[in-house]
mmCIF entry with sequence, helices, sheets and N, C-alpha, C, O atoms, coordinates in Angstrom:
data_MODEL
# 
_entry.id   MODEL 
# 
_entity.id                         1 
_entity.type                       polymer 
_entity.pdbx_number_of_molecules   1 
# 
_entity_poly.entity_id                      1 
_entity_poly.type                           'polypeptide(L)' 
_entity_poly.nstd_linkage                   no 
_entity_poly.nstd_monomer                   no 
_entity_poly.pdbx_seq_one_letter_code       MYEFALARMRQSGMKVATVATGGDPSHAPARRAYRKAGFDVEIPSVWMCRKL 
_entity_poly.pdbx_seq_one_letter_code_can   MYEFALARMRQSGMKVATVATGGDPSHAPARRAYRKAGFDVEIPSVWMCRKL 
_entity_poly.pdbx_strand_id                 A 
# 
loop_
_entity_poly_seq.entity_id 
_entity_poly_seq.num 
_entity_poly_seq.mon_id 
_entity_poly_seq.hetero 
1 1  MET n 
1 2  TYR n 
1 3  GLU n 
1 4  PHE n 
1 5  ALA n 
1 6  LEU n 
1 7  ALA n 
1 8  ARG n 
1 9  MET n 
1 10 ARG n 
1 11 GLN n 
1 12 SER n 
1 13 GLY n 
1 14 MET n 
1 15 LYS n 
1 16 VAL n 
1 17 ALA n 
1 18 THR n 
1 19 VAL n 
1 20 ALA n 
1 21 THR n 
1 22 GLY n 
1 23 GLY n 
1 24 ASP n 
1 25 PRO n 
1 26 SER n 
1 27 HIS n 
1 28 ALA n 
1 29 PRO n 
1 30 ALA n 
1 31 ARG n 
1 32 ARG n 
1 33 ALA n 
1 34 TYR n 
1 35 ARG n 
1 36 LYS n 
1 37 ALA n 
1 38 GLY n 
1 39 PHE n 
1 40 ASP n 
1 41 VAL n 
1 42 GLU n 
1 43 ILE n 
1 44 PRO n 
1 45 SER n 
1 46 VAL n 
1 47 TRP n 
1 48 MET n 
1 49 CYS n 
1 50 ARG n 
1 51 LYS n 
1 52 LEU n 
# 
_struct_asym.id          A 
_struct_asym.entity_id   1 
# 
loop_
_struct_conf.conf_type_id 
_struct_conf.id 
_struct_conf.pdbx_PDB_helix_id 
_struct_conf.beg_label_comp_id 
_struct_conf.beg_label_asym_id 
_struct_conf.beg_label_seq_id 
_struct_conf.pdbx_beg_PDB_ins_code 
_struct_conf.end_label_comp_id 
_struct_conf.end_label_asym_id 
_struct_conf.end_label_seq_id 
_struct_conf.pdbx_end_PDB_ins_code 
_struct_conf.beg_auth_comp_id 
_struct_conf.beg_auth_asym_id 
_struct_conf.beg_auth_seq_id 
_struct_conf.end_auth_comp_id 
_struct_conf.end_auth_asym_id 
_struct_conf.end_auth_seq_id 
_struct_conf.pdbx_PDB_helix_class 
_struct_conf.details 
_struct_conf.pdbx_PDB_helix_length 
HELX_P HELX_P1 AA1 TYR A 2  ? GLN A 11 ? TYR A 2  GLN A 11 1 ? 10 
HELX_P HELX_P2 AA2 PRO A 25 ? HIS A 27 ? PRO A 25 HIS A 27 5 ? 3  
HELX_P HELX_P3 AA3 ALA A 28 ? LYS A 36 ? ALA A 28 LYS A 36 1 ? 9  
# 
_struct_conf_type.id          HELX_P 
_struct_conf_type.criteria    ? 
_struct_conf_type.reference   ? 
# 
loop_
_atom_site.group_PDB 
_atom_site.id 
_atom_site.type_symbol 
_atom_site.label_atom_id 
_atom_site.label_alt_id 
_atom_site.label_comp_id 
_atom_site.label_asym_id 
_atom_site.label_entity_id 
_atom_site.label_seq_id 
_atom_site.pdbx_PDB_ins_code 
_atom_site.Cartn_x 
_atom_site.Cartn_y 
_atom_site.Cartn_z 
_atom_site.occupancy 
_atom_site.B_iso_or_equiv 
_atom_site.pdbx_formal_charge 
_atom_site.auth_seq_id 
_atom_site.auth_comp_id 
_atom_site.auth_asym_id 
_atom_site.auth_atom_id 
_atom_site.pdbx_PDB_model_num 
ATOM 1   N N  . MET A 1 1  ? -2.669  12.694  -5.885  1.00 0.00 ? 1  MET A N  1 
ATOM 2   C CA . MET A 1 1  ? -2.400  12.580  -4.520  1.00 0.00 ? 1  MET A CA 1 
ATOM 3   C C  . MET A 1 1  ? -1.169  11.679  -4.262  1.00 0.00 ? 1  MET A C  1 
ATOM 4   O O  . MET A 1 1  ? -0.206  12.074  -3.604  1.00 0.00 ? 1  MET A O  1 
ATOM 5   N N  . TYR A 1 2  ? -1.250  10.484  -4.800  1.00 0.00 ? 2  TYR A N  1 
ATOM 6   C CA . TYR A 1 2  ? -0.112  9.576   -4.592  1.00 0.00 ? 2  TYR A CA 1 
ATOM 7   C C  . TYR A 1 2  ? 1.246   10.136  -4.953  1.00 0.00 ? 2  TYR A C  1 
ATOM 8   O O  . TYR A 1 2  ? 2.240   10.080  -4.230  1.00 0.00 ? 2  TYR A O  1 
ATOM 9   N N  . GLU A 1 3  ? 1.170   10.722  -6.238  1.00 0.00 ? 3  GLU A N  1 
ATOM 10  C CA . GLU A 1 3  ? 2.497   11.250  -6.729  1.00 0.00 ? 3  GLU A CA 1 
ATOM 11  C C  . GLU A 1 3  ? 3.009   12.400  -5.909  1.00 0.00 ? 3  GLU A C  1 
ATOM 12  O O  . GLU A 1 3  ? 4.222   12.528  -5.747  1.00 0.00 ? 3  GLU A O  1 
ATOM 13  N N  . PHE A 1 4  ? 2.156   13.238  -5.387  1.00 0.00 ? 4  PHE A N  1 
ATOM 14  C CA . PHE A 1 4  ? 2.575   14.316  -4.529  1.00 0.00 ? 4  PHE A CA 1 
ATOM 15  C C  . PHE A 1 4  ? 3.211   13.738  -3.220  1.00 0.00 ? 4  PHE A C  1 
ATOM 16  O O  . PHE A 1 4  ? 4.291   14.188  -2.836  1.00 0.00 ? 4  PHE A O  1 
ATOM 17  N N  . ALA A 1 5  ? 2.627   12.848  -2.594  1.00 0.00 ? 5  ALA A N  1 
ATOM 18  C CA . ALA A 1 5  ? 3.155   12.175  -1.432  1.00 0.00 ? 5  ALA A CA 1 
ATOM 19  C C  . ALA A 1 5  ? 4.486   11.494  -1.744  1.00 0.00 ? 5  ALA A C  1 
ATOM 20  O O  . ALA A 1 5  ? 5.438   11.613  -0.973  1.00 0.00 ? 5  ALA A O  1 
ATOM 21  N N  . LEU A 1 6  ? 4.557   10.791  -2.854  1.00 0.00 ? 6  LEU A N  1 
ATOM 22  C CA . LEU A 1 6  ? 5.759   10.016  -3.185  1.00 0.00 ? 6  LEU A CA 1 
ATOM 23  C C  . LEU A 1 6  ? 6.946   10.982  -3.507  1.00 0.00 ? 6  LEU A C  1 
ATOM 24  O O  . LEU A 1 6  ? 8.104   10.737  -3.171  1.00 0.00 ? 6  LEU A O  1 
ATOM 25  N N  . ALA A 1 7  ? 6.556   12.103  -4.188  1.00 0.00 ? 7  ALA A N  1 
ATOM 26  C CA . ALA A 1 7  ? 7.621   13.067  -4.445  1.00 0.00 ? 7  ALA A CA 1 
ATOM 27  C C  . ALA A 1 7  ? 8.184   13.647  -3.225  1.00 0.00 ? 7  ALA A C  1 
ATOM 28  O O  . ALA A 1 7  ? 9.394   13.856  -3.142  1.00 0.00 ? 7  ALA A O  1 
ATOM 29  N N  . ARG A 1 8  ? 7.330   13.933  -2.226  1.00 0.00 ? 8  ARG A N  1 
ATOM 30  C CA . ARG A 1 8  ? 7.852   14.537  -0.954  1.00 0.00 ? 8  ARG A CA 1 
ATOM 31  C C  . ARG A 1 8  ? 8.735   13.489  -0.291  1.00 0.00 ? 8  ARG A C  1 
ATOM 32  O O  . ARG A 1 8  ? 9.775   13.855  0.257   1.00 0.00 ? 8  ARG A O  1 
ATOM 33  N N  . MET A 1 9  ? 8.372   12.172  -0.312  1.00 0.00 ? 9  MET A N  1 
ATOM 34  C CA . MET A 1 9  ? 9.176   11.174  0.303   1.00 0.00 ? 9  MET A CA 1 
ATOM 35  C C  . MET A 1 9  ? 10.402  11.084  -0.346  1.00 0.00 ? 9  MET A C  1 
ATOM 36  O O  . MET A 1 9  ? 11.391  11.034  0.385   1.00 0.00 ? 9  MET A O  1 
ATOM 37  N N  . ARG A 1 10 ? 10.590  11.048  -1.718  1.00 0.00 ? 10 ARG A N  1 
ATOM 38  C CA . ARG A 1 10 ? 11.790  11.101  -2.416  1.00 0.00 ? 10 ARG A CA 1 
ATOM 39  C C  . ARG A 1 10 ? 12.695  12.249  -2.040  1.00 0.00 ? 10 ARG A C  1 
ATOM 40  O O  . ARG A 1 10 ? 13.894  12.065  -1.832  1.00 0.00 ? 10 ARG A O  1 
ATOM 41  N N  . GLN A 1 11 ? 12.087  13.508  -1.946  1.00 0.00 ? 11 GLN A N  1 
ATOM 42  C CA . GLN A 1 11 ? 12.878  14.658  -1.664  1.00 0.00 ? 11 GLN A CA 1 
ATOM 43  C C  . GLN A 1 11 ? 13.420  14.590  -0.187  1.00 0.00 ? 11 GLN A C  1 
ATOM 44  O O  . GLN A 1 11 ? 14.407  15.243  0.153   1.00 0.00 ? 11 GLN A O  1 
ATOM 45  N N  . SER A 1 12 ? 12.720  13.760  0.684   1.00 0.00 ? 12 SER A N  1 
ATOM 46  C CA . SER A 1 12 ? 13.213  13.588  2.085   1.00 0.00 ? 12 SER A CA 1 
ATOM 47  C C  . SER A 1 12 ? 14.401  12.489  2.134   1.00 0.00 ? 12 SER A C  1 
ATOM 48  O O  . SER A 1 12 ? 15.009  12.261  3.179   1.00 0.00 ? 12 SER A O  1 
ATOM 49  N N  . GLY A 1 13 ? 14.647  11.909  1.062   1.00 0.00 ? 13 GLY A N  1 
ATOM 50  C CA . GLY A 1 13 ? 15.639  10.829  0.939   1.00 0.00 ? 13 GLY A CA 1 
ATOM 51  C C  . GLY A 1 13 ? 15.220  9.409   1.193   1.00 0.00 ? 13 GLY A C  1 
ATOM 52  O O  . GLY A 1 13 ? 16.040  8.510   1.376   1.00 0.00 ? 13 GLY A O  1 
ATOM 53  N N  . MET A 1 14 ? 13.907  9.233   1.198   1.00 0.00 ? 14 MET A N  1 
ATOM 54  C CA . MET A 1 14 ? 13.348  7.819   1.432   1.00 0.00 ? 14 MET A CA 1 
ATOM 55  C C  . MET A 1 14 ? 13.540  6.986   0.125   1.00 0.00 ? 14 MET A C  1 
ATOM 56  O O  . MET A 1 14 ? 13.449  7.490   -0.994  1.00 0.00 ? 14 MET A O  1 
ATOM 57  N N  . LYS A 1 15 ? 13.781  5.827   0.331   1.00 0.00 ? 15 LYS A N  1 
ATOM 58  C CA . LYS A 1 15 ? 14.097  4.896   -0.832  1.00 0.00 ? 15 LYS A CA 1 
ATOM 59  C C  . LYS A 1 15 ? 12.971  3.887   -1.139  1.00 0.00 ? 15 LYS A C  1 
ATOM 60  O O  . LYS A 1 15 ? 12.960  3.283   -2.212  1.00 0.00 ? 15 LYS A O  1 
ATOM 61  N N  . VAL A 1 16 ? 12.010  3.703   -0.180  1.00 0.00 ? 16 VAL A N  1 
ATOM 62  C CA . VAL A 1 16 ? 10.979  2.793   -0.427  1.00 0.00 ? 16 VAL A CA 1 
ATOM 63  C C  . VAL A 1 16 ? 9.664   3.325   0.241   1.00 0.00 ? 16 VAL A C  1 
ATOM 64  O O  . VAL A 1 16 ? 9.661   3.853   1.353   1.00 0.00 ? 16 VAL A O  1 
ATOM 65  N N  . ALA A 1 17 ? 8.567   3.144   -0.518  1.00 0.00 ? 17 ALA A N  1 
ATOM 66  C CA . ALA A 1 17 ? 7.266   3.497   0.069   1.00 0.00 ? 17 ALA A CA 1 
ATOM 67  C C  . ALA A 1 17 ? 6.431   2.199   0.233   1.00 0.00 ? 17 ALA A C  1 
ATOM 68  O O  . ALA A 1 17 ? 6.422   1.319   -0.628  1.00 0.00 ? 17 ALA A O  1 
ATOM 69  N N  . THR A 1 18 ? 5.750   2.134   1.361   1.00 0.00 ? 18 THR A N  1 
ATOM 70  C CA . THR A 1 18 ? 4.922   0.943   1.635   1.00 0.00 ? 18 THR A CA 1 
ATOM 71  C C  . THR A 1 18 ? 3.577   1.313   1.853   1.00 0.00 ? 18 THR A C  1 
ATOM 72  O O  . THR A 1 18 ? 3.354   2.304   2.548   1.00 0.00 ? 18 THR A O  1 
ATOM 73  N N  . VAL A 1 19 ? 2.579   0.618   1.330   1.00 0.00 ? 19 VAL A N  1 
ATOM 74  C CA . VAL A 1 19 ? 1.132   0.822   1.576   1.00 0.00 ? 19 VAL A CA 1 
ATOM 75  C C  . VAL A 1 19 ? 0.596   -0.577  2.019   1.00 0.00 ? 19 VAL A C  1 
ATOM 76  O O  . VAL A 1 19 ? 1.100   -1.602  1.561   1.00 0.00 ? 19 VAL A O  1 
ATOM 77  N N  . ALA A 1 20 ? -0.409  -0.604  2.895   1.00 0.00 ? 20 ALA A N  1 
ATOM 78  C CA . ALA A 1 20 ? -1.064  -1.819  3.216   1.00 0.00 ? 20 ALA A CA 1 
ATOM 79  C C  . ALA A 1 20 ? -2.572  -1.755  3.101   1.00 0.00 ? 20 ALA A C  1 
ATOM 80  O O  . ALA A 1 20 ? -3.197  -0.728  3.366   1.00 0.00 ? 20 ALA A O  1 
ATOM 81  N N  . THR A 1 21 ? -3.138  -2.878  2.698   1.00 0.00 ? 21 THR A N  1 
ATOM 82  C CA . THR A 1 21 ? -4.606  -2.891  2.677   1.00 0.00 ? 21 THR A CA 1 
ATOM 83  C C  . THR A 1 21 ? -5.036  -4.374  2.864   1.00 0.00 ? 21 THR A C  1 
ATOM 84  O O  . THR A 1 21 ? -4.193  -5.270  2.868   1.00 0.00 ? 21 THR A O  1 
ATOM 85  N N  . GLY A 1 22 ? -6.296  -4.601  3.012   1.00 0.00 ? 22 GLY A N  1 
ATOM 86  C CA . GLY A 1 22 ? -6.812  -6.026  3.221   1.00 0.00 ? 22 GLY A CA 1 
ATOM 87  C C  . GLY A 1 22 ? -6.843  -6.767  1.999   1.00 0.00 ? 22 GLY A C  1 
ATOM 88  O O  . GLY A 1 22 ? -6.943  -6.227  0.898   1.00 0.00 ? 22 GLY A O  1 
ATOM 89  N N  . GLY A 1 23 ? -6.754  -8.081  2.196   1.00 0.00 ? 23 GLY A N  1 
ATOM 90  C CA . GLY A 1 23 ? -6.771  -9.049  1.009   1.00 0.00 ? 23 GLY A CA 1 
ATOM 91  C C  . GLY A 1 23 ? -8.187  -9.482  0.588   1.00 0.00 ? 23 GLY A C  1 
ATOM 92  O O  . GLY A 1 23 ? -8.398  -10.143 -0.429  1.00 0.00 ? 23 GLY A O  1 
ATOM 93  N N  . ASP A 1 24 ? -9.079  -9.093  1.379   1.00 0.00 ? 24 ASP A N  1 
ATOM 94  C CA . ASP A 1 24 ? -10.550 -9.435  1.072   1.00 0.00 ? 24 ASP A CA 1 
ATOM 95  C C  . ASP A 1 24 ? -11.164 -8.616  -0.107  1.00 0.00 ? 24 ASP A C  1 
ATOM 96  O O  . ASP A 1 24 ? -10.673 -7.555  -0.491  1.00 0.00 ? 24 ASP A O  1 
ATOM 97  N N  . PRO A 1 25 ? -12.206 -9.155  -0.617  1.00 0.00 ? 25 PRO A N  1 
ATOM 98  C CA . PRO A 1 25 ? -12.863 -8.432  -1.902  1.00 0.00 ? 25 PRO A CA 1 
ATOM 99  C C  . PRO A 1 25 ? -13.193 -7.060  -1.647  1.00 0.00 ? 25 PRO A C  1 
ATOM 100 O O  . PRO A 1 25 ? -13.145 -6.260  -2.582  1.00 0.00 ? 25 PRO A O  1 
ATOM 101 N N  . SER A 1 26 ? -13.544 -6.665  -0.419  1.00 0.00 ? 26 SER A N  1 
ATOM 102 C CA . SER A 1 26 ? -13.918 -5.285  -0.173  1.00 0.00 ? 26 SER A CA 1 
ATOM 103 C C  . SER A 1 26 ? -12.757 -4.230  -0.374  1.00 0.00 ? 26 SER A C  1 
ATOM 104 O O  . SER A 1 26 ? -13.009 -3.040  -0.561  1.00 0.00 ? 26 SER A O  1 
ATOM 105 N N  . HIS A 1 27 ? -11.462 -4.736  -0.326  1.00 0.00 ? 27 HIS A N  1 
ATOM 106 C CA . HIS A 1 27 ? -10.392 -3.884  -0.463  1.00 0.00 ? 27 HIS A CA 1 
ATOM 107 C C  . HIS A 1 27 ? -9.830  -3.925  -1.920  1.00 0.00 ? 27 HIS A C  1 
ATOM 108 O O  . HIS A 1 27 ? -8.823  -3.283  -2.218  1.00 0.00 ? 27 HIS A O  1 
ATOM 109 N N  . ALA A 1 28 ? -10.494 -4.682  -2.801  1.00 0.00 ? 28 ALA A N  1 
ATOM 110 C CA . ALA A 1 28 ? -9.976  -4.681  -4.189  1.00 0.00 ? 28 ALA A CA 1 
ATOM 111 C C  . ALA A 1 28 ? -9.837  -3.368  -4.805  1.00 0.00 ? 28 ALA A C  1 
ATOM 112 O O  . ALA A 1 28 ? -8.866  -3.163  -5.533  1.00 0.00 ? 28 ALA A O  1 
ATOM 113 N N  . PRO A 1 29 ? -10.733 -2.423  -4.584  1.00 0.00 ? 29 PRO A N  1 
ATOM 114 C CA . PRO A 1 29 ? -10.546 -1.075  -5.246  1.00 0.00 ? 29 PRO A CA 1 
ATOM 115 C C  . PRO A 1 29 ? -9.201  -0.407  -4.694  1.00 0.00 ? 29 PRO A C  1 
ATOM 116 O O  . PRO A 1 29 ? -8.451  0.191   -5.465  1.00 0.00 ? 29 PRO A O  1 
ATOM 117 N N  . ALA A 1 30 ? -8.938  -0.527  -3.387  1.00 0.00 ? 30 ALA A N  1 
ATOM 118 C CA . ALA A 1 30 ? -7.677  0.074   -2.900  1.00 0.00 ? 30 ALA A CA 1 
ATOM 119 C C  . ALA A 1 30 ? -6.473  -0.640  -3.581  1.00 0.00 ? 30 ALA A C  1 
ATOM 120 O O  . ALA A 1 30 ? -5.515  0.028   -3.967  1.00 0.00 ? 30 ALA A O  1 
ATOM 121 N N  . ARG A 1 31 ? -6.511  -1.982  -3.729  1.00 0.00 ? 31 ARG A N  1 
ATOM 122 C CA . ARG A 1 31 ? -5.393  -2.663  -4.294  1.00 0.00 ? 31 ARG A CA 1 
ATOM 123 C C  . ARG A 1 31 ? -5.215  -2.159  -5.807  1.00 0.00 ? 31 ARG A C  1 
ATOM 124 O O  . ARG A 1 31 ? -4.103  -1.949  -6.292  1.00 0.00 ? 31 ARG A O  1 
ATOM 125 N N  . ARG A 1 32 ? -6.295  -2.002  -6.431  1.00 0.00 ? 32 ARG A N  1 
ATOM 126 C CA . ARG A 1 32 ? -6.171  -1.536  -7.880  1.00 0.00 ? 32 ARG A CA 1 
ATOM 127 C C  . ARG A 1 32 ? -5.541  -0.124  -7.933  1.00 0.00 ? 32 ARG A C  1 
ATOM 128 O O  . ARG A 1 32 ? -4.698  0.166   -8.782  1.00 0.00 ? 32 ARG A O  1 
ATOM 129 N N  . ALA A 1 33 ? -5.964  0.708   -7.031  1.00 0.00 ? 33 ALA A N  1 
ATOM 130 C CA . ALA A 1 33 ? -5.374  2.130   -6.954  1.00 0.00 ? 33 ALA A CA 1 
ATOM 131 C C  . ALA A 1 33 ? -3.965  2.077   -6.643  1.00 0.00 ? 33 ALA A C  1 
ATOM 132 O O  . ALA A 1 33 ? -3.205  2.831   -7.250  1.00 0.00 ? 33 ALA A O  1 
ATOM 133 N N  . TYR A 1 34 ? -3.522  1.274   -5.768  1.00 0.00 ? 34 TYR A N  1 
ATOM 134 C CA . TYR A 1 34 ? -2.081  1.225   -5.347  1.00 0.00 ? 34 TYR A CA 1 
ATOM 135 C C  . TYR A 1 34 ? -1.292  0.596   -6.557  1.00 0.00 ? 34 TYR A C  1 
ATOM 136 O O  . TYR A 1 34 ? -0.193  1.077   -6.834  1.00 0.00 ? 34 TYR A O  1 
ATOM 137 N N  . ARG A 1 35 ? -1.764  -0.393  -7.249  1.00 0.00 ? 35 ARG A N  1 
ATOM 138 C CA . ARG A 1 35 ? -1.109  -0.971  -8.467  1.00 0.00 ? 35 ARG A CA 1 
ATOM 139 C C  . ARG A 1 35 ? -0.971  0.183   -9.453  1.00 0.00 ? 35 ARG A C  1 
ATOM 140 O O  . ARG A 1 35 ? 0.121   0.474   -9.940  1.00 0.00 ? 35 ARG A O  1 
ATOM 141 N N  . LYS A 1 36 ? -2.112  0.843   -9.742  1.00 0.00 ? 36 LYS A N  1 
ATOM 142 C CA . LYS A 1 36 ? -2.057  1.910   -10.695 1.00 0.00 ? 36 LYS A CA 1 
ATOM 143 C C  . LYS A 1 36 ? -1.070  2.937   -10.361 1.00 0.00 ? 36 LYS A C  1 
ATOM 144 O O  . LYS A 1 36 ? -0.503  3.531   -11.278 1.00 0.00 ? 36 LYS A O  1 
ATOM 145 N N  . ALA A 1 37 ? -0.810  3.203   -9.146  1.00 0.00 ? 37 ALA A N  1 
ATOM 146 C CA . ALA A 1 37 ? 0.137   4.215   -8.612  1.00 0.00 ? 37 ALA A CA 1 
ATOM 147 C C  . ALA A 1 37 ? 1.588   3.653   -8.626  1.00 0.00 ? 37 ALA A C  1 
ATOM 148 O O  . ALA A 1 37 ? 2.525   4.365   -8.268  1.00 0.00 ? 37 ALA A O  1 
ATOM 149 N N  . GLY A 1 38 ? 1.767   2.377   -9.040  1.00 0.00 ? 38 GLY A N  1 
ATOM 150 C CA . GLY A 1 38 ? 3.097   1.861   -9.202  1.00 0.00 ? 38 GLY A CA 1 
ATOM 151 C C  . GLY A 1 38 ? 3.610   0.905   -8.134  1.00 0.00 ? 38 GLY A C  1 
ATOM 152 O O  . GLY A 1 38 ? 4.734   0.405   -8.185  1.00 0.00 ? 38 GLY A O  1 
ATOM 153 N N  . PHE A 1 39 ? 2.752   0.683   -7.192  1.00 0.00 ? 39 PHE A N  1 
ATOM 154 C CA . PHE A 1 39 ? 3.062   -0.347  -6.109  1.00 0.00 ? 39 PHE A CA 1 
ATOM 155 C C  . PHE A 1 39 ? 3.005   -1.740  -6.788  1.00 0.00 ? 39 PHE A C  1 
ATOM 156 O O  . PHE A 1 39 ? 1.917   -2.195  -7.142  1.00 0.00 ? 39 PHE A O  1 
ATOM 157 N N  . ASP A 1 40 ? 4.051   -2.360  -6.956  1.00 0.00 ? 40 ASP A N  1 
ATOM 158 C CA . ASP A 1 40 ? 4.039   -3.662  -7.676  1.00 0.00 ? 40 ASP A CA 1 
ATOM 159 C C  . ASP A 1 40 ? 4.615   -4.914  -7.004  1.00 0.00 ? 40 ASP A C  1 
ATOM 160 O O  . ASP A 1 40 ? 4.602   -6.014  -7.556  1.00 0.00 ? 40 ASP A O  1 
ATOM 161 N N  . VAL A 1 41 ? 5.104   -4.697  -5.824  1.00 0.00 ? 41 VAL A N  1 
ATOM 162 C CA . VAL A 1 41 ? 5.735   -5.756  -5.010  1.00 0.00 ? 41 VAL A CA 1 
ATOM 163 C C  . VAL A 1 41 ? 4.746   -6.103  -3.871  1.00 0.00 ? 41 VAL A C  1 
ATOM 164 O O  . VAL A 1 41 ? 4.421   -5.254  -3.040  1.00 0.00 ? 41 VAL A O  1 
ATOM 165 N N  . GLU A 1 42 ? 4.262   -7.406  -3.851  1.00 0.00 ? 42 GLU A N  1 
ATOM 166 C CA . GLU A 1 42 ? 3.415   -7.794  -2.758  1.00 0.00 ? 42 GLU A CA 1 
ATOM 167 C C  . GLU A 1 42 ? 4.184   -8.748  -1.891  1.00 0.00 ? 42 GLU A C  1 
ATOM 168 O O  . GLU A 1 42 ? 4.882   -9.653  -2.347  1.00 0.00 ? 42 GLU A O  1 
ATOM 169 N N  . ILE A 1 43 ? 4.010   -8.483  -0.552  1.00 0.00 ? 43 ILE A N  1 
ATOM 170 C CA . ILE A 1 43 ? 4.651   -9.218  0.444   1.00 0.00 ? 43 ILE A CA 1 
ATOM 171 C C  . ILE A 1 43 ? 3.440   -9.943  1.317   1.00 0.00 ? 43 ILE A C  1 
ATOM 172 O O  . ILE A 1 43 ? 2.665   -9.301  2.027   1.00 0.00 ? 43 ILE A O  1 
ATOM 173 N N  . PRO A 1 44 ? 3.401   -11.347 1.156   1.00 0.00 ? 44 PRO A N  1 
ATOM 174 C CA . PRO A 1 44 ? 2.273   -11.966 1.921   1.00 0.00 ? 44 PRO A CA 1 
ATOM 175 C C  . PRO A 1 44 ? 2.498   -11.780 3.393   1.00 0.00 ? 44 PRO A C  1 
ATOM 176 O O  . PRO A 1 44 ? 3.616   -11.793 3.907   1.00 0.00 ? 44 PRO A O  1 
ATOM 177 N N  . SER A 1 45 ? 1.360   -11.606 4.049   1.00 0.00 ? 45 SER A N  1 
ATOM 178 C CA . SER A 1 45 ? 1.441   -11.513 5.471   1.00 0.00 ? 45 SER A CA 1 
ATOM 179 C C  . SER A 1 45 ? 0.095   -12.025 6.001   1.00 0.00 ? 45 SER A C  1 
ATOM 180 O O  . SER A 1 45 ? -0.888  -12.093 5.263   1.00 0.00 ? 45 SER A O  1 
ATOM 181 N N  . VAL A 1 46 ? 0.064   -12.394 7.334   1.00 0.00 ? 46 VAL A N  1 
ATOM 182 C CA . VAL A 1 46 ? -1.121  -12.769 8.067   1.00 0.00 ? 46 VAL A CA 1 
ATOM 183 C C  . VAL A 1 46 ? -1.312  -12.016 9.277   1.00 0.00 ? 46 VAL A C  1 
ATOM 184 O O  . VAL A 1 46 ? -0.374  -11.918 10.067  1.00 0.00 ? 46 VAL A O  1 
ATOM 185 N N  . TRP A 1 47 ? -2.508  -11.432 9.529   1.00 0.00 ? 47 TRP A N  1 
ATOM 186 C CA . TRP A 1 47 ? -2.878  -10.773 10.758  1.00 0.00 ? 47 TRP A CA 1 
ATOM 187 C C  . TRP A 1 47 ? -3.837  -11.598 11.351  1.00 0.00 ? 47 TRP A C  1 
ATOM 188 O O  . TRP A 1 47 ? -4.853  -11.951 10.751  1.00 0.00 ? 47 TRP A O  1 
ATOM 189 N N  . MET A 1 48 ? -3.535  -11.969 12.646  1.00 0.00 ? 48 MET A N  1 
ATOM 190 C CA . MET A 1 48 ? -4.301  -12.897 13.360  1.00 0.00 ? 48 MET A CA 1 
ATOM 191 C C  . MET A 1 48 ? -5.256  -12.033 14.306  1.00 0.00 ? 48 MET A C  1 
ATOM 192 O O  . MET A 1 48 ? -4.773  -11.076 14.911  1.00 0.00 ? 48 MET A O  1 
ATOM 193 N N  . CYS A 1 49 ? -6.410  -12.313 14.421  1.00 0.00 ? 49 CYS A N  1 
ATOM 194 C CA . CYS A 1 49 ? -7.377  -11.509 15.244  1.00 0.00 ? 49 CYS A CA 1 
ATOM 195 C C  . CYS A 1 49 ? -8.192  -12.512 16.140  1.00 0.00 ? 49 CYS A C  1 
ATOM 196 O O  . CYS A 1 49 ? -8.364  -13.670 15.759  1.00 0.00 ? 49 CYS A O  1 
ATOM 197 N N  . ARG A 1 50 ? -8.651  -12.090 17.239  1.00 0.00 ? 50 ARG A N  1 
ATOM 198 C CA . ARG A 1 50 ? -9.659  -12.874 18.111  1.00 0.00 ? 50 ARG A CA 1 
ATOM 199 C C  . ARG A 1 50 ? -10.720 -11.920 18.561  1.00 0.00 ? 50 ARG A C  1 
ATOM 200 O O  . ARG A 1 50 ? -10.481 -10.845 19.112  1.00 0.00 ? 50 ARG A O  1 
ATOM 201 N N  . LYS A 1 51 ? -11.867 -12.375 18.296  1.00 0.00 ? 51 LYS A N  1 
ATOM 202 C CA . LYS A 1 51 ? -13.032 -11.623 18.688  1.00 0.00 ? 51 LYS A CA 1 
ATOM 203 C C  . LYS A 1 51 ? -13.253 -11.707 20.238  1.00 0.00 ? 51 LYS A C  1 
ATOM 204 O O  . LYS A 1 51 ? -13.274 -12.818 20.768  1.00 0.00 ? 51 LYS A O  1 
ATOM 205 N N  . LEU A 1 52 ? -13.396 -10.733 20.873  1.00 0.00 ? 52 LEU A N  1 
ATOM 206 C CA . LEU A 1 52 ? -13.507 -10.607 22.307  1.00 0.00 ? 52 LEU A CA 1 
ATOM 207 C C  . LEU A 1 52 ? -14.908 -10.480 22.866  1.00 0.00 ? 52 LEU A C  1 
ATOM 208 O O  . LEU A 1 52 ? -15.080 -10.369 24.080  1.00 0.00 ? 52 LEU A O  1 
# 
C-alpha cells in the first residue's frame, strides 16, 4: 500500500512524502510501519491541546 502511494507521488513529481503519528505508546505500531516503509527522518514537534 505504501509503495503504491509513494510511486504515484513520484510520478506526479513530488520530492518528499510526509506522514504524521502520535508519539505515545499506542502509536508505536504506526511508527514501526512508517520506518519499515522507509520514513527515516523525524522532526520533533509539539501539539498543544486544551480540554474544554
